[in-house]
FIKOLZA-1660 file (N, C-alpha, C; in steps of 0.1 Angstrom, whole numbers, plus 5000, padded with zeros to 4 digits):
% residues 263
   i   px   py   pz ch aa at
   1 3304 8082 6336  A  M  N
   1 3305 8077 6349  A  M CA
   1 3294 8082 6360  A  M  C
   2 3288 8072 6366  A  S  N
   2 3279 8075 6375  A  S CA
   2 3284 8081 6389  A  S  C
   3 3276 8087 6397  A  N  N
   3 3283 8094 6411  A  N CA
   3 3287 8085 6417  A  N  C
   4 3280 8070 6415  A  Q  N
   4 3283 8061 6426  A  Q CA
   4 3296 8056 6423  A  Q  C
   5 3299 8054 6410  A  V  N
   5 3313 8047 6407  A  V CA
   5 3325 8057 6412  A  V  C
   6 3321 8071 6406  A  K  N
   6 3333 8084 6411  A  K CA
   6 3334 8082 6426  A  K  C
   7 3323 8082 6433  A  D  N
   7 3326 8082 6450  A  D CA
   7 3333 8069 6453  A  D  C
   8 3333 8057 6448  A  R  N
   8 3339 8047 6451  A  R CA
   8 3351 8046 6446  A  R  C
   9 3356 8052 6436  A  E  N
   9 3370 8057 6432  A  E CA
   9 3377 8063 6440  A  E  C
  10 3369 8073 6444  A  N  N
  10 3376 8085 6452  A  N CA
  10 3377 8080 6467  A  N  C
  11 3369 8070 6472  A  Q  N
  11 3369 8065 6485  A  Q CA
  11 3381 8055 6487  A  Q  C
  12 3384 8049 6475  A  A  N
  12 3393 8035 6471  A  A CA
  12 3408 8044 6473  A  A  C
  13 3407 8056 6466  A  Y  N
  13 3420 8064 6466  A  Y CA
  13 3426 8067 6479  A  Y  C
  14 3413 8074 6487  A  E  N
  14 3415 8078 6501  A  E CA
  14 3420 8067 6510  A  E  C
  15 3414 8055 6509  A  H  N
  15 3417 8044 6515  A  H CA
  15 3433 8040 6516  A  H  C
  16 3437 8042 6503  A  L  N
  16 3451 8037 6498  A  L CA
  16 3459 8047 6505  A  L  C
  17 3455 8059 6502  A  L  N
  17 3465 8069 6508  A  L CA
  17 3465 8069 6524  A  L  C
  18 3455 8065 6529  A  Q  N
  18 3456 8065 6542  A  Q CA
  18 3467 8055 6549  A  Q  C
  19 3469 8044 6542  A  A  N
  19 3481 8037 6544  A  A CA
  19 3493 8042 6544  A  A  C
  20 3495 8052 6532  A  E  N
  20 3508 8058 6530  A  E CA
  20 3510 8068 6542  A  E  C
  21 3499 8074 6546  A  V  N
  21 3501 8087 6555  A  V CA
  21 3503 8081 6571  A  V  C
  22 3497 8069 6571  A  E  N
  22 3501 8062 6586  A  E CA
  22 3508 8052 6587  A  E  C
  23 3515 8049 6577  A  K  N
  23 3526 8040 6574  A  K CA
  23 3521 8025 6581  A  K  C
  24 3508 8021 6576  A  K  N
  24 3501 8010 6582  A  K CA
  24 3493 8005 6569  A  K  C
  25 3495 7991 6569  A  T  N
  25 3485 7984 6560  A  T CA
  25 3471 7986 6561  A  T  C
  26 3461 7985 6551  A  V  N
  26 3449 7986 6553  A  V CA
  26 3441 7975 6545  A  V  C
  27 3427 7974 6549  A  K  N
  27 3419 7963 6543  A  K CA
  27 3421 7961 6528  A  K  C
  28 3417 7951 6521  A  P  N
  28 3416 7949 6508  A  P CA
  28 3405 7959 6503  A  P  C
  29 3405 7965 6491  A  L  N
  29 3396 7975 6484  A  L CA
  29 3384 7964 6480  A  L  C
  30 3388 7952 6479  A  T  N
  30 3376 7942 6470  A  T CA
  30 3369 7936 6483  A  T  C
  31 3372 7940 6498  A  D  N
  31 3363 7936 6509  A  D CA
  31 3355 7950 6509  A  D  C
  32 3358 7960 6507  A  L  N
  32 3352 7974 6511  A  L CA
  32 3344 7976 6501  A  L  C
  33 3347 7970 6487  A  Y  N
  33 3341 7974 6474  A  Y CA
  33 3339 7965 6467  A  Y  C
  34 3332 7955 6469  A  P  N
  34 3332 7940 6463  A  P CA
  34 3329 7944 6443  A  P  C
  35 3318 7954 6442  A  D  N
  35 3315 7955 6430  A  D CA
  35 3327 7963 6421  A  D  C
  36 3336 7968 6426  A  M  N
  36 3349 7977 6420  A  M CA
  36 3353 7968 6407  A  M  C
  37 3355 7974 6394  A  T  N
  37 3358 7969 6382  A  T CA
  37 3372 7970 6380  A  T  C
  38 3380 7965 6371  A  V  N
  38 3394 7964 6369  A  V CA
  38 3396 7979 6364  A  V  C
  39 3385 7985 6355  A  D  N
  39 3388 7999 6350  A  D CA
  39 3388 8009 6362  A  D  C
  40 3378 8006 6371  A  E  N
  40 3379 8015 6381  A  E CA
  40 3391 8015 6391  A  E  C
  41 3396 8002 6390  A  A  N
  41 3409 8002 6399  A  A CA
  41 3420 8010 6390  A  A  C
  42 3422 8008 6377  A  Y  N
  42 3432 8016 6370  A  Y CA
  42 3428 8032 6372  A  Y  C
  43 3415 8035 6373  A  Q  N
  43 3414 8050 6377  A  Q CA
  43 3419 8054 6388  A  Q  C
  44 3417 8048 6397  A  V  N
  44 3424 8047 6414  A  V CA
  44 3436 8049 6411  A  V  C
  45 3444 8041 6405  A  Q  N
  45 3460 8042 6403  A  Q CA
  45 3463 8055 6395  A  Q  C
  46 3456 8056 6383  A  L  N
  46 3459 8070 6378  A  L CA
  46 3456 8083 6384  A  L  C
  47 3447 8081 6393  A  K  N
  47 3444 8094 6403  A  K CA
  47 3455 8096 6414  A  K  C
  48 3461 8084 6419  A  A  N
  48 3471 8085 6427  A  A CA
  48 3484 8090 6421  A  A  C
  49 3488 8086 6408  A  I  N
  49 3499 8089 6401  A  I CA
  49 3497 8103 6398  A  I  C
  50 3486 8107 6392  A  D  N
  50 3484 8121 6388  A  D CA
  50 3491 8130 6401  A  D  C
  51 3484 8126 6411  A  Q  N
  51 3489 8137 6425  A  Q CA
  51 3501 8136 6426  A  Q  C
  52 3509 8126 6427  A  K  N
  52 3522 8124 6429  A  K CA
  52 3532 8132 6418  A  K  C
  53 3527 8137 6408  A  V  N
  53 3534 8141 6398  A  V CA
  53 3531 8156 6401  A  V  C
  54 3517 8160 6403  A  K  N
  54 3515 8172 6409  A  K CA
  54 3523 8176 6420  A  K  C
  55 3528 8167 6430  A  D  N
  55 3536 8170 6441  A  D CA
  55 3549 8167 6437  A  D  C
  56 3556 8168 6425  A  G  N
  56 3567 8169 6422  A  G CA
  56 3574 8157 6415  A  G  C
  57 3570 8146 6417  A  Q  N
  57 3574 8134 6413  A  Q CA
  57 3575 8133 6398  A  Q  C
  58 3583 8124 6395  A  R  N
  58 3584 8121 6377  A  R CA
  58 3581 8108 6373  A  R  C
  59 3574 8107 6363  A  I  N
  59 3572 8092 6357  A  I CA
  59 3583 8090 6351  A  I  C
  60 3589 8077 6352  A  V  N
  60 3604 8073 6345  A  V CA
  60 3601 8062 6338  A  V  C
  61 3588 8055 6339  A  G  N
  61 3587 8042 6332  A  G CA
  61 3573 8034 6338  A  G  C
  62 3573 8021 6334  A  K  N
  62 3562 8014 6338  A  K CA
  62 3566 8001 6342  A  K  C
  63 3557 7992 6351  A  K  N
  63 3560 7979 6352  A  K CA
  63 3549 7971 6349  A  K  C
  64 3555 7956 6345  A  I  N
  64 3542 7948 6341  A  I CA
  64 3543 7937 6350  A  I  C
  65 3531 7933 6357  A  G  N
  65 3531 7922 6365  A  G CA
  65 3523 7912 6361  A  G  C
  66 3521 7902 6368  A  L  N
  66 3511 7889 6366  A  L CA
  66 3514 7883 6352  A  L  C
  67 3530 7883 6349  A  T  N
  67 3533 7878 6333  A  T CA
  67 3532 7863 6335  A  T  C
  68 3533 7856 6346  A  S  N
  68 3536 7843 6349  A  S CA
  68 3520 7835 6348  A  S  C
  69 3520 7822 6343  A  L  N
  69 3506 7817 6344  A  L CA
  69 3505 7814 6359  A  L  C
  70 3514 7811 6367  A  A  N
  70 3513 7803 6381  A  A CA
  70 3503 7820 6387  A  A  C
  71 3509 7830 6385  A  M  N
  71 3504 7842 6391  A  M CA
  71 3490 7844 6387  A  M  C
  72 3490 7843 6374  A  Q  N
  72 3475 7847 6367  A  Q CA
  72 3465 7838 6375  A  Q  C
  73 3468 7823 6376  A  E  N
  73 3459 7813 6382  A  E CA
  73 3457 7818 6393  A  E  C
  74 3465 7822 6403  A  L  N
  74 3463 7824 6418  A  L CA
  74 3454 7835 6420  A  L  C
  75 3455 7846 6411  A  L  N
  75 3444 7857 6411  A  L CA
  75 3434 7856 6402  A  L  C
  76 3433 7847 6396  A  G  N
  76 3421 7842 6387  A  G CA
  76 3420 7851 6375  A  G  C
  77 3430 7856 6368  A  V  N
  77 3429 7865 6359  A  V CA
  77 3435 7856 6345  A  V  C
  78 3435 7864 6335  A  D  N
  78 3439 7858 6324  A  D CA
  78 3448 7867 6314  A  D  C
  79 3453 7878 6320  A  Q  N
  79 3463 7888 6313  A  Q CA
  79 3471 7895 6323  A  Q  C
  80 3482 7901 6322  A  P  N
  80 3490 7908 6330  A  P CA
  80 3484 7922 6335  A  P  C
  81 3491 7930 6344  A  D  N
  81 3485 7942 6347  A  D CA
  81 3496 7952 6346  A  D  C
  82 3495 7962 6347  A  Y  N
  82 3507 7972 6349  A  Y CA
  82 3504 7985 6358  A  Y  C
  83 3518 7989 6362  A  G  N
  83 3517 8000 6370  A  G CA
  83 3527 8012 6365  A  G  C
  84 3531 8021 6373  A  H  N
  84 3539 8033 6369  A  H CA
  84 3551 8032 6377  A  H  C
  85 3562 8038 6372  A  L  N
  85 3575 8038 6380  A  L CA
  85 3575 8054 6381  A  L  C
  86 3581 8056 6390  A  L  N
  86 3583 8071 6393  A  L CA
  86 3600 8073 6399  A  L  C
  87 3603 8086 6399  A  D  N
  87 3617 8086 6400  A  D CA
  87 3620 8084 6415  A  D  C
  88 3614 8086 6424  A  S  N
  88 3615 8083 6438  A  S CA
  88 3613 8069 6442  A  S  C
  89 3612 8059 6432  A  M  N
  89 3612 8046 6434  A  M CA
  89 3623 8041 6430  A  M  C
  90 3635 8046 6423  A  E  N
  90 3647 8042 6418  A  E CA
  90 3655 8040 6431  A  E  C
  91 3663 8030 6431  A  V  N
  91 3675 8026 6440  A  V CA
  91 3686 8024 6433  A  V  C
  92 3700 8030 6436  A  S  N
  92 3711 8027 6429  A  S CA
  92 3714 8011 6431  A  S  C
  93 3722 8007 6421  A  N  N
  93 3728 7992 6420  A  N CA
  93 3736 7991 6436  A  N  C
  94 3735 7982 6442  A  N  N
  94 3741 7978 6454  A  N CA
  94 3737 7990 6465  A  N  C
  95 3726 7994 6463  A  G  N
  95 3722 8005 6473  A  G CA
  95 3715 7997 6484  A  G  C
  96 3713 8006 6493  A  V  N
  96 3705 8001 6506  A  V CA
  96 3692 8008 6507  A  V  C
  97 3681 7996 6511  A  I  N
  97 3668 8002 6512  A  I CA
  97 3664 8003 6525  A  I  C
  98 3661 8012 6531  A  T  N
  98 3655 8013 6547  A  T CA
  98 3644 8007 6547  A  T  C
  99 3640 8000 6556  A  M  N
  99 3627 7993 6562  A  M CA
  99 3617 8002 6562  A  M  C
 100 3618 8015 6565  A  K  N
 100 3608 8024 6567  A  K CA
 100 3603 8028 6552  A  K  C
 101 3608 8027 6543  A  R  N
 101 3605 8028 6529  A  R CA
 101 3595 8019 6523  A  R  C
 102 3590 8009 6533  A  V  N
 102 3584 7996 6524  A  V CA
 102 3575 7991 6534  A  V  C
 103 3565 7984 6530  A  F  N
 103 3555 7979 6537  A  F CA
 103 3557 7962 6543  A  F  C
 104 3556 7957 6533  A  Q  N
 104 3557 7941 6534  A  Q CA
 104 3565 7935 6521  A  Q  C
 105 3577 7939 6518  A  P  N
 105 3584 7940 6504  A  P CA
 105 3589 7925 6501  A  P  C
 106 3587 7923 6489  A  K  N
 106 3592 7909 6482  A  K CA
 106 3601 7913 6470  A  K  C
 107 3612 7906 6467  A  V  N
 107 3619 7909 6456  A  V CA
 107 3618 7899 6443  A  V  C
 108 3620 7903 6433  A  E  N
 108 3617 7896 6420  A  E CA
 108 3628 7904 6412  A  E  C
 109 3634 7893 6403  A  A  N
 109 3645 7897 6395  A  A CA
 109 3637 7899 6378  A  A  C
 110 3642 7908 6371  A  E  N
 110 3634 7910 6358  A  E CA
 110 3646 7915 6350  A  E  C
 111 3639 7916 6336  A  I  N
 111 3646 7924 6327  A  I CA
 111 3643 7935 6323  A  I  C
 112 3650 7948 6323  A  A  N
 112 3643 7961 6321  A  A CA
 112 3646 7965 6309  A  A  C
 113 3637 7971 6300  A  F  N
 113 3640 7977 6286  A  F CA
 113 3639 7993 6288  A  F  C
 114 3650 7996 6280  A  V  N
 114 3649 8012 6283  A  V CA
 114 3648 8018 6268  A  V  C
 115 3638 8025 6264  A  L  N
 115 3634 8029 6249  A  L CA
 115 3641 8041 6243  A  L  C
 116 3643 8042 6231  A  H  N
 116 3649 8051 6225  A  H CA
 116 3639 8059 6214  A  H  C
 117 3627 8053 6214  A  K  N
 117 3614 8060 6208  A  K CA
 117 3601 8054 6212  A  K  C
 118 3590 8064 6211  A  D  N
 118 3578 8059 6213  A  D CA
 118 3572 8047 6210  A  D  C
 119 3563 8038 6218  A  L  N
 119 3558 8027 6214  A  L CA
 119 3542 8031 6218  A  L  C
 120 3535 8027 6207  A  K  N
 120 3521 8031 6207  A  K CA
 120 3512 8020 6203  A  K  C
 121 3501 8016 6209  A  G  N
 121 3491 8008 6206  A  G CA
 121 3483 8012 6193  A  G  C
 122 3475 8003 6190  A  P  N
 122 3470 7990 6195  A  P CA
 122 3478 7978 6188  A  P  C
 123 3487 7976 6180  A  S  N
 123 3492 7969 6173  A  S CA
 123 3508 7968 6174  A  S  C
 124 3512 7970 6186  A  V  N
 124 3527 7967 6188  A  V CA
 124 3528 7953 6187  A  V  C
 125 3542 7949 6182  A  T  N
 125 3545 7938 6179  A  T CA
 125 3561 7932 6186  A  T  C
 126 3565 7923 6186  A  I  N
 126 3576 7918 6194  A  I CA
 126 3589 7927 6187  A  I  C
 127 3588 7924 6172  A  E  N
 127 3595 7934 6164  A  E CA
 127 3597 7946 6169  A  E  C
 128 3587 7952 6168  A  D  N
 128 3584 7970 6171  A  D CA
 128 3592 7973 6182  A  D  C
 129 3589 7962 6196  A  V  N
 129 3595 7964 6208  A  V CA
 129 3611 7966 6208  A  V  C
 130 3616 7954 6198  A  L  N
 130 3631 7951 6197  A  L CA
 130 3636 7966 6190  A  L  C
 131 3629 7968 6179  A  D  N
 131 3633 7982 6173  A  D CA
 131 3633 7994 6182  A  D  C
 132 3623 7995 6190  A  A  N
 132 3625 8008 6198  A  A CA
 132 3633 8007 6212  A  A  C
 133 3638 7995 6213  A  T  N
 133 3646 7996 6226  A  T CA
 133 3659 8001 6223  A  T  C
 134 3665 8009 6232  A  E  N
 134 3676 8012 6232  A  E CA
 134 3688 8005 6239  A  E  C
 135 3684 7999 6251  A  Y  N
 135 3691 7986 6257  A  Y CA
 135 3684 7981 6268  A  Y  C
 136 3689 7969 6273  A  I  N
 136 3681 7964 6282  A  I CA
 136 3693 7961 6293  A  I  C
 137 3689 7960 6308  A  V  N
 137 3697 7959 6319  A  V CA
 137 3690 7947 6329  A  V  C
 138 3700 7942 6336  A  P  N
 138 3692 7937 6347  A  P CA
 138 3687 7943 6356  A  P  C
 139 3677 7941 6362  A  A  N
 139 3667 7945 6373  A  A CA
 139 3661 7940 6385  A  A  C
 140 3661 7945 6397  A  L  N
 140 3653 7940 6406  A  L CA
 140 3642 7950 6409  A  L  C
 141 3629 7942 6412  A  E  N
 141 3618 7948 6416  A  E CA
 141 3615 7945 6430  A  E  C
 142 3613 7955 6436  A  I  N
 142 3611 7954 6451  A  I CA
 142 3594 7954 6452  A  I  C
 143 3585 7943 6449  A  V  N
 143 3573 7945 6450  A  V CA
 143 3567 7948 6465  A  V  C
 144 3558 7954 6466  A  D  N
 144 3553 7957 6481  A  D CA
 144 3537 7961 6478  A  D  C
 145 3529 7959 6490  A  S  N
 145 3516 7963 6491  A  S CA
 145 3511 7969 6503  A  S  C
 146 3501 7979 6500  A  R  N
 146 3495 7987 6511  A  R CA
 146 3485 7976 6516  A  R  C
 147 3482 7965 6510  A  I  N
 147 3471 7958 6513  A  I CA
 147 3473 7947 6525  A  I  C
 148 3467 7946 6537  A  V  N
 148 3474 7941 6548  A  V CA
 148 3474 7924 6545  A  V  C
 149 3486 7919 6546  A  D  N
 149 3489 7904 6547  A  D CA
 149 3489 7900 6529  A  D  C
 150 3490 7910 6523  A  W  N
 150 3492 7907 6508  A  W CA
 150 3477 7897 6503  A  W  C
 151 3468 7904 6510  A  R  N
 151 3454 7896 6508  A  R CA
 151 3447 7904 6495  A  R  C
 152 3451 7900 6484  A  I  N
 152 3450 7908 6470  A  I CA
 152 3441 7900 6460  A  I  C
 153 3433 7908 6452  A  K  N
 153 3427 7903 6442  A  K CA
 153 3432 7911 6433  A  K  C
 154 3428 7909 6420  A  L  N
 154 3434 7919 6406  A  L CA
 154 3429 7934 6410  A  L  C
 155 3419 7937 6415  A  Q  N
 155 3415 7951 6416  A  Q CA
 155 3423 7957 6425  A  Q  C
 156 3427 7951 6438  A  D  N
 156 3435 7954 6448  A  D CA
 156 3453 7960 6444  A  D  C
 157 3457 7950 6435  A  T  N
 157 3469 7953 6431  A  T CA
 157 3468 7961 6422  A  T  C
 158 3459 7964 6412  A  I  N
 158 3461 7975 6399  A  I CA
 158 3460 7987 6407  A  I  C
 159 3449 7989 6418  A  A  N
 159 3448 8003 6423  A  A CA
 159 3458 8007 6430  A  A  C
 160 3465 7998 6436  A  D  N
 160 3479 7998 6445  A  D CA
 160 3491 8000 6435  A  D  C
 161 3488 8006 6425  A  N  N
 161 3500 8007 6414  A  N CA
 161 3507 7994 6412  A  N  C
 162 3498 7984 6410  A  A  N
 162 3503 7971 6403  A  A CA
 162 3514 7966 6416  A  A  C
 163 3510 7971 6428  A  S  N
 163 3521 7965 6440  A  S CA
 163 3537 7967 6437  A  S  C
 164 3535 7979 6432  A  C  N
 164 3552 7985 6429  A  C CA
 164 3557 7991 6439  A  C  C
 165 3567 7988 6444  A  G  N
 165 3575 7996 6458  A  G CA
 165 3586 8004 6450  A  G  C
 166 3597 7998 6447  A  L  N
 166 3608 8002 6445  A  L CA
 166 3614 7992 6430  A  L  C
 167 3625 7998 6425  A  F  N
 167 3632 7992 6416  A  F CA
 167 3647 7995 6414  A  F  C
 168 3656 7984 6411  A  V  N
 168 3672 7986 6410  A  V CA
 168 3675 7983 6397  A  V  C
 169 3681 7990 6391  A  L  N
 169 3688 7988 6377  A  L CA
 169 3701 7985 6377  A  L  C
 170 3706 7974 6370  A  G  N
 170 3723 7972 6367  A  G CA
 170 3727 7983 6361  A  G  C
 171 3741 7985 6361  A  D  N
 171 3750 7993 6358  A  D CA
 171 3754 7994 6340  A  D  C
 172 3753 7980 6336  A  K  N
 172 3758 7976 6325  A  K CA
 172 3748 7978 6312  A  K  C
 173 3748 7982 6302  A  R  N
 173 3738 7983 6293  A  R CA
 173 3742 7972 6280  A  R  C
 174 3731 7967 6278  A  F  N
 174 3733 7956 6266  A  F CA
 174 3723 7957 6253  A  F  C
 175 3725 7953 6241  A  S  N
 175 3719 7956 6229  A  S CA
 175 3710 7943 6231  A  S  C
 176 3698 7943 6224  A  V  N
 176 3688 7934 6223  A  V CA
 176 3692 7926 6210  A  V  C
 177 3700 7933 6201  A  T  N
 177 3701 7926 6188  A  T CA
 177 3712 7915 6189  A  T  C
 178 3719 7916 6203  A  D  N
 178 3729 7903 6202  A  D CA
 178 3726 7893 6211  A  D  C
 179 3712 7893 6215  A  L  N
 179 3707 7883 6225  A  L CA
 179 3695 7876 6223  A  L  C
 180 3695 7865 6226  A  D  N
 180 3680 7855 6225  A  D CA
 180 3674 7858 6240  A  D  C
 181 3664 7866 6241  A  L  N
 181 3660 7870 6253  A  L CA
 181 3655 7859 6262  A  L  C
 182 3646 7849 6253  A  T  N
 182 3640 7837 6259  A  T CA
 182 3650 7829 6265  A  T  C
 183 3664 7831 6262  A  K  N
 183 3672 7819 6268  A  K CA
 183 3684 7826 6279  A  K  C
 184 3678 7837 6281  A  I  N
 184 3685 7844 6293  A  I CA
 184 3682 7837 6308  A  I  C
 185 3693 7832 6317  A  E  N
 185 3688 7825 6327  A  E CA
 185 3690 7835 6336  A  E  C
 186 3683 7834 6348  A  M  N
 186 3686 7843 6362  A  M CA
 186 3686 7832 6375  A  M  C
 187 3694 7836 6383  A  N  N
 187 3697 7832 6394  A  N CA
 187 3695 7841 6404  A  N  C
 188 3685 7841 6415  A  L  N
 188 3684 7850 6425  A  L CA
 188 3687 7844 6437  A  L  C
 189 3694 7851 6444  A  Y  N
 189 3703 7849 6457  A  Y CA
 189 3698 7858 6468  A  Y  C
 190 3694 7852 6480  A  Q  N
 190 3692 7858 6491  A  Q CA
 190 3702 7856 6502  A  Q  C
 191 3711 7864 6507  A  N  N
 191 3721 7863 6514  A  N CA
 191 3729 7853 6511  A  N  C
 192 3735 7853 6499  A  G  N
 192 3742 7841 6492  A  G CA
 192 3737 7827 6487  A  G  C
 193 3725 7825 6491  A  E  N
 193 3715 7812 6492  A  E CA
 193 3710 7815 6480  A  E  C
 194 3709 7803 6473  A  L  N
 194 3700 7804 6458  A  L CA
 194 3688 7801 6461  A  L  C
 195 3678 7810 6457  A  M  N
 195 3663 7809 6461  A  M CA
 195 3655 7805 6450  A  M  C
 196 3659 7810 6438  A  N  N
 196 3653 7803 6426  A  N CA
 196 3657 7807 6415  A  N  C
 197 3654 7801 6403  A  T  N
 197 3658 7803 6387  A  T CA
 197 3648 7806 6380  A  T  C
 198 3650 7814 6369  A  G  N
 198 3642 7819 6358  A  G CA
 198 3649 7819 6345  A  G  C
 199 3640 7820 6335  A  Y  N
 199 3645 7820 6322  A  Y CA
 199 3635 7834 6313  A  Y  C
 200 3642 7840 6305  A  G  N
 200 3634 7850 6297  A  G CA
 200 3620 7844 6292  A  G  C
 201 3621 7829 6290  A  S  N
 201 3608 7824 6283  A  S CA
 201 3597 7823 6294  A  S  C
 202 3601 7826 6308  A  A  N
 202 3589 7826 6317  A  A CA
 202 3579 7837 6316  A  A  C
 203 3579 7848 6309  A  V  N
 203 3572 7857 6312  A  V CA
 203 3565 7860 6295  A  V  C
 204 3554 7853 6297  A  L  N
 204 3545 7851 6282  A  L CA
 204 3553 7846 6271  A  L  C
 205 3565 7840 6274  A  G  N
 205 3572 7833 6263  A  G CA
 205 3584 7842 6258  A  G  C
 206 3584 7856 6262  A  N  N
 206 3593 7866 6258  A  N CA
 206 3591 7878 6263  A  N  C
 207 3604 7883 6270  A  P  N
 207 3599 7897 6278  A  P CA
 207 3597 7907 6267  A  P  C
 208 3602 7906 6255  A  A  N
 208 3595 7917 6248  A  A CA
 208 3582 7915 6242  A  A  C
 209 3576 7903 6245  A  K  N
 209 3561 7901 6242  A  K CA
 209 3555 7910 6254  A  K  C
 210 3559 7908 6267  A  C  N
 210 3551 7917 6277  A  C CA
 210 3551 7932 6274  A  C  C
 211 3564 7939 6271  A  V  N
 211 3564 7950 6265  A  V CA
 211 3555 7955 6254  A  V  C
 212 3551 7945 6246  A  A  N
 212 3544 7948 6236  A  A CA
 212 3528 7947 6240  A  A  C
 213 3526 7939 6249  A  W  N
 213 3514 7938 6257  A  W CA
 213 3510 7951 6264  A  W  C
 214 3523 7956 6270  A  L  N
 214 3518 7967 6277  A  L CA
 214 3515 7980 6266  A  L  C
 215 3522 7982 6257  A  A  N
 215 3520 7992 6248  A  A CA
 215 3503 7992 6242  A  A  C
 216 3498 7979 6237  A  N  N
 216 3486 7976 6234  A  N CA
 216 3478 7980 6245  A  N  C
 217 3480 7975 6258  A  K  N
 217 3468 7977 6268  A  K CA
 217 3466 7992 6272  A  K  C
 218 3478 8000 6271  A  L  N
 218 3481 8015 6274  A  L CA
 218 3470 8022 6263  A  L  C
 219 3470 8016 6252  A  F  N
 219 3463 8023 6241  A  F CA
 219 3450 8025 6246  A  F  C
 220 3440 8017 6254  A  E  N
 220 3429 8016 6259  A  E CA
 220 3427 8028 6269  A  E  C
 221 3440 8035 6273  A  Y  N
 221 3439 8046 6282  A  Y CA
 221 3444 8058 6276  A  Y  C
 222 3446 8057 6265  A  D  N
 222 3453 8068 6257  A  D CA
 222 3465 8072 6262  A  D  C
 223 3472 8061 6265  A  V  N
 223 3489 8064 6271  A  V CA
 223 3496 8056 6262  A  V  C
 224 3509 8063 6260  A  I  N
 224 3520 8057 6252  A  I CA
 224 3534 8053 6262  A  I  C
 225 3540 8047 6257  A  L  N
 225 3553 8043 6262  A  L CA
 225 3562 8052 6253  A  L  C
 226 3568 8059 6262  A  K  N
 226 3578 8073 6257  A  K CA
 226 3592 8067 6257  A  K  C
 227 3599 8075 6246  A  A  N
 227 3613 8073 6246  A  A CA
 227 3621 8078 6260  A  A  C
 228 3630 8069 6265  A  G  N
 228 3637 8073 6277  A  G CA
 228 3631 8066 6288  A  G  C
 229 3619 8060 6288  A  E  N
 229 3612 8054 6296  A  E CA
 229 3617 8040 6301  A  E  C
 230 3617 8035 6312  A  V  N
 230 3620 8019 6319  A  V CA
 230 3610 8011 6318  A  V  C
 231 3609 8000 6313  A  I  N
 231 3598 7992 6314  A  I CA
 231 3603 7979 6321  A  I  C
 232 3599 7977 6332  A  L  N
 232 3601 7963 6339  A  L CA
 232 3589 7954 6332  A  L  C
 233 3599 7943 6325  A  S  N
 233 3588 7935 6317  A  S CA
 233 3584 7920 6324  A  S  C
 234 3586 7919 6337  A  G  N
 234 3581 7911 6344  A  G CA
 234 3588 7899 6350  A  G  C
 235 3584 7896 6364  A  A  N
 235 3594 7887 6370  A  A CA
 235 3597 7873 6365  A  A  C
 236 3609 7868 6364  A  L  N
 236 3612 7857 6359  A  L CA
 236 3610 7845 6367  A  L  C
 237 3607 7848 6379  A  S  N
 237 3606 7838 6391  A  S CA
 237 3600 7843 6400  A  S  C
 238 3592 7835 6410  A  A  N
 238 3586 7838 6422  A  A CA
 238 3594 7849 6433  A  A  C
 239 3585 7858 6434  A  A  N
 239 3589 7869 6445  A  A CA
 239 3594 7862 6459  A  A  C
 240 3606 7868 6463  A  V  N
 240 3610 7862 6478  A  V CA
 240 3607 7872 6487  A  V  C
 241 3603 7869 6499  A  N  N
 241 3601 7878 6510  A  N CA
 241 3614 7886 6514  A  N  C
 242 3616 7897 6519  A  A  N
 242 3628 7906 6524  A  A CA
 242 3624 7911 6536  A  A  C
 243 3636 7906 6543  A  Q  N
 243 3634 7911 6559  A  Q CA
 243 3647 7920 6560  A  Q  C
 244 3647 7927 6572  A  K  N
 244 3659 7937 6575  A  K CA
 244 3672 7930 6578  A  K  C
 245 3683 7934 6570  A  G  N
 245 3696 7927 6568  A  G CA
 245 3698 7918 6557  A  G  C
 246 3689 7916 6550  A  D  N
 246 3688 7909 6537  A  D CA
 246 3695 7914 6526  A  D  C
 247 3703 7907 6519  A  R  N
 247 3711 7912 6507  A  R CA
 247 3706 7903 6496  A  R  C
 248 3700 7907 6485  A  F  N
 248 3696 7902 6475  A  F CA
 248 3704 7903 6460  A  F  C
 249 3708 7893 6455  A  T  N
 249 3715 7893 6442  A  T CA
 249 3708 7885 6431  A  T  C
 250 3708 7892 6418  A  A  N
 250 3704 7885 6409  A  A CA
 250 3713 7883 6398  A  A  C
 251 3718 7873 6391  A  E  N
 251 3730 7870 6382  A  E CA
 251 3722 7865 6370  A  E  C
 252 3724 7870 6360  A  F  N
 252 3718 7869 6345  A  F CA
 252 3730 7864 6336  A  F  C
 253 3727 7853 6329  A  T  N
 253 3736 7851 6318  A  T CA
 253 3738 7862 6307  A  T  C
 254 3747 7867 6302  A  H  N
 254 3750 7875 6294  A  H CA
 254 3748 7891 6303  A  H  C
 255 3741 7892 6309  A  L  N
 255 3735 7908 6317  A  L CA
 255 3743 7911 6330  A  L  C
 256 3751 7901 6336  A  G  N
 256 3760 7902 6349  A  G CA
 256 3748 7901 6358  A  G  C
 257 3750 7911 6371  A  K  N
 257 3741 7911 6382  A  K CA
 257 3738 7923 6384  A  K  C
 258 3729 7923 6396  A  V  N
 258 3721 7936 6403  A  V CA
 258 3720 7933 6415  A  V  C
 259 3720 7941 6425  A  E  N
 259 3721 7939 6441  A  E CA
 259 3714 7949 6449  A  E  C
 260 3710 7946 6461  A  A  N
 260 3704 7955 6467  A  A CA
 260 3705 7950 6483  A  A  C
 261 3704 7956 6491  A  T  N
 261 3706 7953 6507  A  T CA
 261 3695 7962 6516  A  T  C
 262 3687 7954 6525  A  F  N
 262 3676 7959 6532  A  F CA
 262 3682 7963 6546  A  F  C
 263 3680 7976 6550  A  H  N
 263 3685 7979 6564  A  H CA
 263 3674 7984 6571  A  H  C
% end
């Protein structure tokens, strides 16, 4: 790695850290560092996660983003991205999220996988994922961005931990052997009003395929999906902006519902 690249990664890391310290969004990294590559953006993400772990936080899983064709086309990419879930990001079902914990939150509904054994690329299949899954639960992901006005390109969101803010898991656990994941339907409500609907097939055709993609992608960085980790498999529909006072409920066929309120 050249000194120039290393300096750019360190500067990008400090730039995003400034947003956290000052609790104020910052300029896009791609405006400041137009030559930043996807690999460099992942290094920025990993540097931030490593520091948070050193500070006492714990990695509890991963999230997959950009699984829909619409989002990929919006950012001009042809594959998903990923970020890390930390224990500090989890909110209990029916929990309250204070606005001071977030910058500019949006809410997505997803299917979360919890593993009972490791998954290591580079040749993980859907069948491998199902075999390694202890159970699935309905989930909300609160996506968030430290980049002003969500003016993100792929490198911006990757460096910013794939724009992951918080996550909420449902209380009831379900076996994957009893369900066709592609046909699970989800309705997302904001303050009782139906905002959108999605199906399991909306994320790369099958949520388990997203998890397989992640395991194989992480092989490039010598990272594995570990037993016990939570994997957010990708939004089943468009993200909805959240404001103070909003209550979000995602209802899934077969999986029940998951809820959170912003205060």
